[in-house]
C-alpha positions as CSV (number, residue, x, y, z in Angstrom):
1,X,40.8,-27.6,-12.4
2,X,38.8,-24.5,-12.6
3,X,39.6,-21.6,-14.9
4,X,41.8,-18.8,-13.6
5,X,39.1,-16.1,-13.9
6,X,36.9,-18.0,-11.6
7,X,39.7,-18.2,-9.0
8,X,40.2,-14.4,-9.3
9,X,36.5,-13.7,-8.9
10,X,36.3,-15.8,-5.8
11,X,39.1,-13.9,-4.0
12,X,37.6,-12.0,-1.2
13,X,40.8,-10.1,-0.2
14,X,41.5,-8.4,-3.5
15,X,38.5,-6.0,-3.5
16,X,39.4,-5.0,0.1
17,X,42.7,-3.4,-0.9
18,X,41.3,-1.3,-3.8
19,X,40.6,2.4,-3.7
20,X,37.2,3.7,-4.6
21,X,37.7,4.1,-8.4
22,X,39.6,0.8,-8.6
23,X,36.7,-0.9,-6.8
24,X,34.2,0.5,-9.2
25,X,36.2,-0.7,-12.1
26,X,36.6,-4.2,-10.5
27,X,32.9,-4.4,-9.7
28,X,32.1,-3.5,-13.3
29,X,34.5,-6.1,-14.6
30,X,33.0,-8.8,-12.4
31,X,29.5,-7.8,-13.6
32,X,30.5,-8.1,-17.3
33,X,32.1,-11.5,-16.7
34,X,29.1,-12.8,-14.9
35,X,26.4,-11.0,-16.9
36,X,27.8,-11.1,-20.5
37,X,30.7,-13.4,-21.0
38,X,29.1,-16.4,-19.5
39,X,26.6,-18.8,-21.0
40,X,23.7,-16.6,-20.1
41,X,23.5,-13.0,-21.1
42,X,21.9,-10.5,-18.7
43,X,19.1,-8.3,-19.9
44,X,21.1,-5.2,-19.1
45,X,24.4,-6.4,-20.8
46,X,24.7,-3.1,-22.7
47,X,24.6,-1.2,-19.4
48,X,27.2,-3.5,-17.9
49,X,29.7,-3.0,-20.7
50,X,29.1,0.7,-20.8
51,X,29.7,0.9,-17.0
52,X,32.9,-1.1,-17.4
53,X,34.2,1.3,-20.1
54,X,33.2,4.4,-18.1
55,X,34.7,3.1,-14.8
56,X,38.0,2.1,-16.4
57,X,38.1,5.5,-18.1
58,X,37.8,7.3,-14.7
59,X,40.9,5.5,-13.6
60,X,42.7,6.8,-16.7
61,X,43.0,3.3,-18.3
62,X,43.2,3.1,-22.0
63,X,40.6,0.8,-23.6
64,X,42.0,-2.4,-25.2
65,X,41.2,-3.1,-28.8
66,X,39.0,-6.0,-27.7
67,X,36.9,-3.9,-25.3
68,X,36.7,-1.1,-27.9
69,X,35.3,-3.5,-30.5
70,X,32.9,-5.0,-28.0
71,X,31.7,-1.6,-26.9
72,X,31.2,-0.5,-30.5
73,X,29.4,-3.6,-31.6
74,X,27.0,-4.3,-28.7
75,X,24.0,-4.0,-31.0
76,X,25.2,-7.1,-32.8
77,X,24.6,-9.2,-29.7
78,X,20.9,-8.4,-29.3
79,X,19.7,-11.6,-31.0
80,X,22.4,-14.0,-29.8
């Protein structure tokens, strides 16, 4: 059985129903999942997380405590 997040990311219909700001936020979320939360960290992981925070902010979403801590401590992940 595969994790739920992988099922959500595979869904091709979901992004089609999103408005422009929502699609930007979704694209940012997918980029963070694939480029930061996986086993391999992308070179531009700081940019990915910052884009996620920025795009969710444009939608008027409040930042969860977990994302706030992640955003505030990105420098701690440089050597991991």
